[in-house]
C-alpha positions in Angstrom: -52.1 145.1 34.4 -51.6 148.2 36.6 -49.9 151.1 34.9 -46.2 150.9 35.1 -45.7 154.7 35.6 -42.1 154.6 34.2 -42.5 158.2 32.9 -43.7 159.3 36.4 -40.7 157.5 37.8 -38.4 159.3 35.4 -40.0 162.7 36.2 -39.6 162.0 39.9 -35.9 161.3 39.5 -35.4 164.3 37.3 -37.0 166.5 40.0 -34.8 165.0 42.6 -31.7 165.6 40.4 -32.7 169.2 40.1 -32.3 169.6 43.9 -28.9 167.9 43.8 -26.9 171.2 43.3 -28.3 172.8 46.4 -27.8 169.6 48.4 -24.3 169.1 47.2 -23.4 172.7 48.0 -24.8 172.3 51.5 -22.8 169.1 52.1 -19.7 170.6 50.7 -19.9 173.4 53.2 -20.3 170.9 56.0 -17.2 169.1 54.9 -15.1 172.2 55.7 -15.8 171.6 59.4 -14.7 168.3 60.9 -16.9 166.8 63.7 -15.2 167.2 67.1 -17.9 166.3 69.5 -18.5 163.0 71.2 -19.5 160.2 68.8 -23.1 159.2 68.6 -23.2 155.5 68.7 -25.4 153.3 66.6 -25.7 149.7 67.7 -26.0 147.1 64.9 -27.5 143.9 66.3 -27.2 141.3 63.6 -26.0 137.7 63.0 -22.3 138.2 62.3 -21.7 134.5 62.9 -23.8 131.4 62.2 -25.7 130.4 59.0 -26.4 134.0 57.9 -23.0 135.5 58.7 -22.5 136.6 55.1 -25.7 138.5 55.2 -24.7 140.2 58.5 -21.3 141.2 57.0 -23.1 142.7 54.0 -25.3 144.8 56.3 -22.2 146.0 58.2 -20.5 147.1 55.0 -23.6 149.0 53.8 -24.2 150.8 57.1 -20.5 151.6 57.5 -20.5 153.1 54.0 -23.4 155.4 55.1 -21.8 156.3 58.4 -18.5 157.2 56.6 -20.3 159.4 54.1 -22.1 161.3 56.8 -18.9 161.8 58.8 -16.9 162.9 55.7 -19.4 165.8 55.4 -18.9 166.8 59.0 -21.2 164.4 60.9 -24.4 165.7 62.5 -24.9 169.2 63.8 -26.4 169.4 67.3 -26.8 172.3 69.7 -23.2 171.8 71.0 -21.5 171.4 67.7 -20.7 168.7 65.2 -20.7 165.0 66.2 -19.5 161.9 64.2 -21.6 158.8 64.0 -20.0 155.5 65.3 -21.1 152.0 64.3 -21.0 149.5 67.2 -21.4 145.9 65.9 -23.0 143.4 68.3 -23.3 139.7 67.1 -26.7 138.1 67.7 -25.6 134.9 66.0 -28.9 134.9 64.2 -30.7 134.1 67.4 -33.6 135.9 69.0 -32.3 135.1 72.5 -28.8 136.4 71.7 -30.2 139.5 70.1 -32.1 140.4 73.3 -28.8 139.9 75.2 -27.0 142.3 72.9 -29.9 144.7 73.2 -29.4 144.7 77.0 -25.7 145.4 76.4 -26.6 148.3 74.2 -28.9 149.6 76.8 -26.2 149.3 79.5 -24.0 151.5 77.3 -26.8 154.0 76.8 -26.7 153.6 73.1 -29.9 155.4 71.9 -30.1 153.8 68.4 -30.5 150.1 67.5 -30.4 148.8 64.0 -31.5 145.3 62.9 -33.3 143.7 59.9 -32.3 140.2 59.0 -35.3 138.4 60.6 -38.8 139.7 61.3 -39.0 137.4 64.3 -36.0 139.0 65.9 -37.3 142.4 65.0 -40.6 141.7 66.7 -38.8 140.6 69.9 -36.6 143.8 69.8 -39.7 146.1 69.4 -41.4 144.5 72.4 -38.2 144.8 74.5 -37.6 148.4 73.5 -41.2 149.4 74.2 -40.7 148.0 77.8 -37.3 149.6 78.2 -38.5 153.0 77.1 -41.4 152.9 79.5 -39.3 151.7 82.4 -36.3 154.0 81.9 -37.4 157.2 80.2 -33.8 158.6 80.6 -32.4 155.7 78.6 -34.6 155.4 75.6 -33.8 153.8 72.3 -35.1 154.0 68.7 -35.2 150.9 66.5 -34.2 151.5 62.9 -35.3 148.5 60.8 -33.7 148.1 57.3 -35.0 144.7 56.3 -37.5 143.0 58.6 -40.5 143.0 56.3 -43.4 141.5 58.4 -46.3 143.9 57.6 -47.4 143.7 61.3 -44.5 145.8 62.4 -46.1 148.9 60.9 -49.7 147.7 61.3 -51.2 145.9 64.2 -47.9 145.8 66.2 -46.6 149.3 65.2 -44.6 151.2 67.8 -43.5 154.9 68.1 -40.0 153.6 68.7 -39.8 151.6 65.5 -39.0 152.9 62.0 -38.9 150.7 58.9 -36.8 151.8 56.0 -37.6 148.8 53.7 -40.8 148.1 51.8 -42.8 145.5 53.8 -43.8 142.2 52.3 -47.2 143.4 51.1 -45.6 146.3 49.2 -43.1 144.0 47.6 -45.7 141.4 46.7 -47.9 144.1 45.1 -45.0 145.0 42.8 -44.3 141.4 41.9 -48.0 140.8 41.3 -48.0 143.5 38.6 -45.5 141.5 36.7 -47.1 138.1 37.4 -50.4 139.4 36.2 -48.9 140.1 32.7 -47.0 136.8 32.5 -49.6 134.6 30.9 -47.1 131.7 30.6 -47.6 131.1 34.4 -50.4 128.6 35.1 -49.2 126.8 38.2 -47.3 128.3 41.1 -45.5 126.6 44.0 -45.0 128.7 47.2 -41.9 127.8 49.2 -40.9 129.9 52.2 -39.0 129.9 55.4 -41.0 128.7 58.4 -41.3 131.8 60.5 -43.4 135.0 60.5 -42.1 136.5 57.3 -42.3 133.3 55.3 -45.9 132.8 56.4 -46.6 136.4 55.4 -45.2 135.9 51.9 -47.4 132.8 51.5 -50.5 134.5 52.6 -49.9 137.6 50.5 -49.0 135.6 47.4 -52.3 133.7 47.7 -54.2 136.9 48.1 -52.5 138.6 45.2 -53.0 135.6 42.9 -56.7 135.4 43.8 -57.1 139.1 43.0 -54.9 139.5 39.9 -54.6 136.0 38.4 -57.4 133.7 39.7 -56.7 131.4 36.8 -53.4 130.4 38.4 -53.4 127.2 40.4 -51.3 127.0 43.6 -49.9 123.5 43.4 -47.8 123.7 46.6 -47.5 125.8 49.7 -44.6 124.6 51.8 -42.5 125.9 54.7 -39.0 124.7 55.6 -36.9 125.3 58.8 -35.0 128.6 58.5 -31.2 128.3 58.2 -31.1 124.5 58.8 -31.7 123.0 55.3 -28.4 122.0 53.7 -29.8 120.3 50.6 -32.9 121.6 48.8 -32.9 118.8 46.3 -36.1 117.2 47.8 -37.9 120.5 47.6 -36.9 120.9 43.9 -38.2 117.4 43.2 -41.6 118.3 44.7 -41.7 121.5 42.6 -41.0 119.5 39.5 -43.5 116.8 40.4 -46.2 119.4 40.9 -45.7 120.7 37.4 -45.1 124.3 38.6 -44.4 127.0 36.0 -43.2 129.4 38.7 -42.0 129.5 42.3 -42.8 132.4 44.7 -40.3 132.6 47.6 -39.3 135.2 50.2 -36.2 133.1 51.0 -33.0 135.1 51.8 -29.4 134.4 52.7 -28.1 130.8 52.4 -31.7 129.5 52.2 -32.1 131.3 48.9 -28.6 130.5 47.6 -28.9 126.8 48.4 -32.4 126.7 46.9 -31.3 128.2 43.5 -28.2 126.0 43.5 -30.4 122.9 43.8 -32.6 124.2 41.0 -29.6 124.7 38.7 -28.1 121.3 39.6 -31.4 119.5 38.8 -32.1 121.5 35.7 -35.4 122.9 36.9 -36.9 125.0 34.1 -39.1 127.1 36.3 -39.4 130.8 36.9 -38.5 132.1 40.4 -40.4 135.2 41.5 -38.4 136.3 44.5 -38.1 139.0 47.1 -34.3 138.6 47.2 -33.2 136.9 44.0 -30.6 139.6 43.4 -29.0 139.0 46.8 -25.7 137.6 48.0 -24.5 134.7 45.9 -27.8 134.0 44.2 -26.9 135.1 40.6 -23.6 133.2 40.6 -25.3 130.2 42.0 -27.8 130.1 39.2 -25.6 131.0 36.3 -27.2 130.5 32.9 -30.1 128.7 34.5 -31.3 132.0 36.0 -31.2 134.0 32.8 -34.7 135.4 32.2 -36.1 133.0 34.9 -35.2 134.8 38.1 -37.3 137.9 39.0 -36.6 140.0 42.1 -38.1 143.1 43.7 -36.1 145.8 45.5 -36.0 149.5 46.4 -33.0 149.9 44.0 -30.5 148.0 41.9 -27.2 149.0 40.1 -28.9 149.0 36.7 -31.8 151.3 37.8 -30.2 153.9 35.6 -29.4 157.6 35.9 -26.1 159.5 36.5 -26.8 160.0 40.2 -27.5 156.3 40.7 -24.3 155.3 38.8 -22.3 157.8 40.9 -23.5 156.3 44.2 -22.9 152.7 43.0 -19.3 153.6 41.8 -18.6 155.2 45.2 -19.7 152.0 46.9 -17.6 149.9 44.7 -14.6 152.1 45.2 -15.0 151.6 49.0 -15.5 147.9 48.7 -13.6 146.8 45.5 -13.6 143.0 46.2 -16.1 141.2 43.9 -17.5 139.3 46.9 -18.4 142.6 48.6 -20.4 143.8 45.6 -23.8 143.8 47.3 -24.9 147.4 47.8 -28.2 148.0 49.5 -29.2 151.6 48.9 -31.8 151.9 51.6 -29.3 151.0 54.4 -27.1 154.0 53.4 -30.2 156.2 53.0 -31.4 155.1 56.5 -28.2 156.5 58.0 -28.6 159.7 55.9 -32.2 160.2 57.1 -31.2 159.6 60.7 -28.4 162.2 60.4 -30.8 164.7 58.8 -33.4 164.1 61.6 -30.7 164.6 64.3 -29.6 167.9 62.7 -33.2 169.0 62.3 -33.8 168.2 66.0 -30.5 169.7 67.1 -30.1 166.9 69.6 -29.4 163.1 69.7 -32.3 162.6 72.2 -34.3 159.6 70.8 -37.7 161.2 71.4 -36.8 164.4 69.6 -35.2 162.5 66.8 -38.2 160.3 66.4 -40.4 163.3 66.1 -38.1 164.8 63.5 -38.1 161.6 61.5 -41.9 161.5 61.3 -43.0 162.8 57.9 -39.4 163.6 57.0 -39.0 164.0 53.2 -35.6 163.1 51.9 -34.2 163.6 48.4 -31.4 161.0 48.7 -27.8 161.6 49.5 -25.8 164.6 48.2 -26.4 163.5 44.6 -30.1 164.0 45.2 -31.5 160.7 43.9 -33.9 158.1 45.3 -36.5 160.3 47.1 -38.0 158.8 50.3 -40.3 159.9 53.0 -41.2 158.5 56.4 -44.9 158.2 56.9 -45.8 159.5 60.4 -48.9 157.3 60.7 -47.0 154.0 61.0 -43.3 154.8 60.6 -43.1 153.1 57.2 -40.7 154.5 54.6 -42.2 155.2 51.2 -39.8 154.9 48.3 -39.5 153.7 44.7 -39.6 150.0 44.0 -38.1 148.0 41.1 -39.0 144.6 39.7 -36.1 143.2 37.8 -35.1 140.2 35.7 -31.8 138.3 35.7 -29.7 138.3 32.5 -26.1 138.3 31.3 -24.0 141.4 31.8 -23.8 143.3 28.5 -27.4 142.5 27.3 -29.8 145.4 27.0 -30.4 147.1 30.4 -27.6 145.1 32.2 -24.5 147.3 32.4 -23.4 146.0 35.8 -23.2 142.4 37.0 -23.5 141.1 40.6 -20.4 140.1 42.6 -18.3 139.6 39.4 -20.6 136.8 38.4 -21.2 138.0 34.8 -24.9 138.2 35.6 -27.0 141.1 36.6 -30.6 142.5 36.5 -32.6 144.7 34.2 -35.6 146.8 35.2 -38.9 145.2 34.2 -41.1 147.6 36.2 -40.2 150.9 37.9 -42.8 152.1 40.5 -42.3 155.7 41.8 -42.7 156.2 45.5 -46.3 157.4 45.3 -47.3 154.1 43.6 -46.0 152.0 46.5 -48.0 153.6 49.4 -49.8 150.8 51.3 -52.8 151.0 53.6 -52.1 150.7 57.3 -54.1 149.6 60.4 -51.6 151.2 62.8 -53.0 152.8 66.0 -49.8 154.3 67.3 -49.4 155.3 71.0 -47.1 158.3 71.3 -45.2 159.4 74.4 
């Protein structure tokens, strides 16, 4: 098994914490001067209605949290003074066609920053449309800030100067999961179940490659795709998994497609491990209950039990802003994306998308004012590099599980902590710059 590097991760966080005092002082000074300039609008194009509306609402909460924190410190400093950020929410209804309509609306309003993530298929369409827009109207250019669309092609063969990804892509996540699967000798048969679109197919392909490399003794006993957002009852899929004799399921499912899948597993008493990309996401722990204890493994850039005073402080601030149990789904990278954008604007001294894009390239960021979660934006392909955690579901109060998810009584403990330098992927990007 690859080295876990937990000491390196701790050292990295300690180094970041050492910078916290200077960062906090800088931010405190900014807070003395309120932003007075015209707001800089950020367009969120996401499914705020439809089958994944709950995921869209969670994104809005996380981005709004980041925007509010930047504004509380004085906004961004440009050549003409301080400006607040303003979140503009545009409902794509989870549809690629509707997302493109909303993109046109953002362009008509001359909004220079577009954010989206809940669907790699939508993200790919937006990248293409923004590329064309920016070539056609150089005075009305946009940057695309991607917080969750994990198709590796977006920072490889289909990379764009106008696109920045702040999430680990599917290959990076699968590599982290593979480290844990490699050590889990109880797994002999694996069933692959994924959503039938680009990301789901990526997960299947990457899982097969990782298993062939790290655990060639594991048999893939199923490799199936289901319609995205349209399956209401996953019982037939659970029956197939049971019949195949699978010890584990690998899935990239998210949103209701994950929640309904794990509910069906619980209802049918399926005693199988789930290696997931989003098993810690909205509703999943509560849906599984005791059936998920020690059986659900997930991978993410951060989770509430990652540990450390700075991490705890950030999480408590989020919970203070959104105290309702059902809103307890903090996604650190979304807040950090807003922080990095603000830092790039201040560095550029302008909100011009071209200048900000150049400032984002190779930007090294030590986290928010508490100085944790170091990230950097690789210039070669505009892929963010950051720590990754593989975690296991268990009851709140057990070792390593201080916080639960959404008041469910279940949370996650860290199984493997990978520092940022251990997550760096290869890239085939041949970027064309303006």
